[in-house]
C-alpha positions in Angstrom: 45.6 -66.7 0.3 46.1 -65.1 4.0 42.8 -63.4 4.0 43.8 -62.3 7.7 46.9 -60.4 6.5 45.1 -58.9 3.3 42.4 -57.4 6.2 44.8 -56.4 8.5 46.9 -54.3 5.5 43.3 -52.6 4.3 42.7 -51.7 8.1 45.9 -49.9 8.6 45.6 -48.5 5.0 42.3 -46.9 5.8 43.7 -45.6 9.1 46.5 -43.9 7.5 44.3 -42.4 4.8 41.9 -41.3 7.6 44.8 -39.5 9.6 45.8 -37.5 6.3 42.7 -36.7 5.4 42.1 -35.3 9.2 45.2 -33.5 8.9 44.7 -31.9 5.6 40.7 -30.9 6.8 42.5 -29.3 10.0 45.4 -27.6 7.9 43.0 -26.1 5.5 40.7 -24.7 8.6 43.7 -23.2 10.4 44.8 -21.5 7.0 41.3 -20.2 6.2 41.2 -18.5 10.4 44.7 -17.0 9.5 43.5 -15.4 6.6 40.6 -14.4 8.3 42.4 -12.9 11.1 45.0 -11.2 8.9 42.6 -9.8 7.1 41.2 -7.7 10.5 43.6 -4.3 10.2 45.4 -2.8 13.0 43.2 0.0 13.8 40.2 -2.9 13.8 42.6 -5.0 16.5 43.2 -1.9 18.4 39.5 -0.9 18.8 38.5 -4.3 19.7 41.1 -4.2 22.8 39.7 -0.4 23.7 42.9 1.2 22.8 42.1 4.7 21.9 44.7 6.8 20.1 42.9 9.7 18.2 44.4 11.0 15.2 48.0 9.9 14.7 50.9 12.1 12.9 50.8 12.0 8.8 54.7 12.1 9.3 56.3 9.8 6.0 58.8 9.8 4.1 62.6 10.1 4.0 64.1 11.0 7.3 68.0 11.0 7.4 70.2 10.0 10.5 71.9 13.3 11.9 75.1 13.3 14.0 76.0 15.9 16.8 78.9 16.4 19.3 78.7 17.6 22.9 79.6 20.9 23.6 82.2 22.2 25.9 81.1 25.6 27.2 84.1 28.0 28.1 84.0 31.1 30.6 83.0 33.2 27.9 79.7 31.7 27.7 78.7 31.5 31.0 79.6 35.2 31.7 76.7 36.3 29.3 74.2 34.5 31.8 72.2 37.1 33.2 70.4 36.7 37.1 72.5 33.5 37.5 75.0 31.9 39.4 77.0 29.5 37.1 79.1 26.5 37.6 80.5 24.1 34.4 81.0 20.3 35.6 81.7 17.6 33.4 85.0 18.7 32.0 82.6 21.9 31.1 80.1 19.9 28.9 77.4 20.4 31.8 75.9 24.1 33.0 74.6 24.3 36.5 73.0 27.5 37.3 70.8 28.7 39.6 68.9 32.0 39.4 69.3 35.2 41.8 65.8 35.5 41.4 63.7 33.0 40.5 62.1 33.3 36.7 58.1 32.9 37.1 56.8 31.0 34.1 52.9 31.1 34.7 50.8 28.1 35.3 47.5 27.0 37.0 44.8 29.0 35.2 47.7 30.8 33.3 49.1 30.2 30.2 52.5 28.6 31.1 55.4 31.1 29.1 58.4 28.6 28.5 59.8 31.0 26.6 60.3 33.5 29.5 62.3 30.7 31.1 64.2 29.7 27.9 65.4 33.6 27.1 68.1 33.3 30.1 69.5 30.3 28.4 72.6 29.6 26.4 70.8 28.5 22.9 67.5 28.6 25.0 65.6 29.0 21.2 66.9 25.6 20.2 65.1 23.9 22.8 61.2 23.0 23.3 59.4 21.7 26.1 59.1 17.9 26.4 57.4 16.9 29.5 57.2 17.2 33.2 57.8 15.6 36.7 54.8 17.2 38.7 55.8 15.1 41.9 59.3 16.2 41.7 58.7 19.6 40.2 60.7 19.1 36.9 60.3 20.1 33.5 62.6 18.8 30.8 63.2 20.7 27.5 65.3 18.7 24.6 67.1 20.4 21.5 65.2 19.9 18.2 66.8 19.1 14.4 63.9 20.4 11.6 61.2 20.9 14.4 61.9 17.4 15.7 62.9 16.6 19.1 66.1 14.8 20.2 64.3 12.3 22.9 66.0 11.1 25.9 69.2 12.2 25.5 70.7 13.6 28.2 73.4 15.5 26.1 70.6 17.4 24.6 68.6 18.4 27.3 67.5 21.0 29.9 66.2 20.1 33.6 64.6 23.0 35.1 63.2 22.8 38.7 60.6 24.8 39.8 58.8 26.1 42.9 55.2 26.1 44.2 55.1 29.4 42.8 55.7 28.0 39.7 59.1 29.8 39.2 62.0 28.3 37.8 64.6 28.5 40.4 67.7 26.0 38.7 68.7 24.2 35.8 71.3 21.8 34.4 72.4 22.2 30.6 74.1 20.0 28.3 73.8 21.0 24.5 74.8 19.3 21.0 76.6 21.1 18.3 77.5 20.4 15.0 74.0 18.6 14.5 73.6 17.8 10.6 72.4 15.1 8.4 74.4 12.0 8.6 76.7 11.9 5.1 76.3 8.6 2.9 76.4 7.9 -0.3 72.8 5.7 0.0 69.2 7.8 -0.1 68.0 8.1 3.4 65.5 5.3 4.0 61.4 5.6 4.0 60.5 6.0 7.6 57.4 3.7 8.9 54.5 5.0 9.8 53.1 5.8 13.0 50.3 3.3 13.2 53.0 0.7 12.0 55.0 1.6 14.7 52.2 1.3 17.2 51.2 -1.9 15.6 55.1 -3.1 17.1 54.2 -1.9 20.4 50.6 -4.1 20.3 51.7 -6.9 18.7 54.1 -7.3 21.2 51.8 -6.9 23.9 53.4 -4.0 25.5 50.4 -1.4 25.3 47.8 -3.5 27.1 43.9 -3.1 26.4 42.1 -0.7 27.6 45.1 2.1 27.1 44.9 5.7 25.7 47.4 6.8 23.8 47.9 10.4 25.3 51.2 11.7 22.6 52.8 10.4 19.7 55.8 12.5 18.1 58.4 11.6 15.7 62.0 13.1 16.6 65.3 11.3 17.2 66.9 8.8 19.7 70.3 8.6 20.5 71.7 5.4 18.7 75.3 5.3 19.0 78.3 7.7 20.5 81.6 6.6 18.9 85.0 7.2 20.7 85.5 10.4 19.2 82.5 12.0 20.9 80.0 12.3 18.1 76.5 11.0 18.5 74.6 9.5 15.8 70.8 9.8 16.0 68.2 7.9 14.3 64.7 8.9 13.6 62.3 7.5 16.3 58.4 7.3 16.8 57.8 8.1 20.9 54.2 6.9 22.1 53.2 8.4 25.8 50.7 5.9 26.9 47.8 7.0 29.7 49.7 9.9 30.1 52.6 8.1 32.1 54.4 5.2 29.9 56.8 6.2 27.5 57.9 3.9 24.6 60.2 4.4 21.7 60.2 2.6 18.3 63.2 2.8 15.6 61.1 4.6 12.3 62.9 2.4 9.9 63.4 -0.8 11.5 60.4 -1.0 13.2 62.2 -2.0 16.5 61.2 -1.4 20.0 64.4 1.0 21.7 63.4 1.3 25.1 60.5 -0.2 26.7 59.6 2.6 29.1 61.5 5.6 30.2 
């Protein structure tokens, strides 16, 4: 009997066994660590990263996709606009107007009255204030559907320009008409919650530590515009971070639509 060969076989066998046991040990250890991490809620992870988000909206349930078409304004639409010099551009789909007498909206220590401006605008009651660019002295108003804003959609937006006296001096307007729920045989899908959408941004490392979520809204984002001119808009979460960066998350699929506005 060749004891030398037998000894070599035993040594190799023990080495293989040790390697296997070490592999099993570290696999179970890593799995245990993963289970521990997976038990941490997203709220706890955000808190550990010093990301402040306050009270999030409780919107949930089914929100359908909607459709709309760009309106072509005609002469009769602009003739009724008071205190304005108006032009139609882009084949009549865009109003460009300058006020003869600027419209004061307040500001500073006074409460801002956007309605004083929107009352001069065609379909003004269908727009809501969304934000502003103080450096360029621009206000942004967007259409809404069931009180949900139509985000980042030039075709459903008013861009208003103001002066140092807090007066609107001119504006540009486009309008989506025939807004309605998209016809489908399927039931509308459940939207994800705001915290779930926020988790998508956090997981992609888009929202950095020591940030503050300064605004959270659910509304609609233009998904696609078909050749016929009909736009399809999908329910979407909009997050404003540090009062500056804007991010969108598809409320149905959870995917990030646009990294920054």
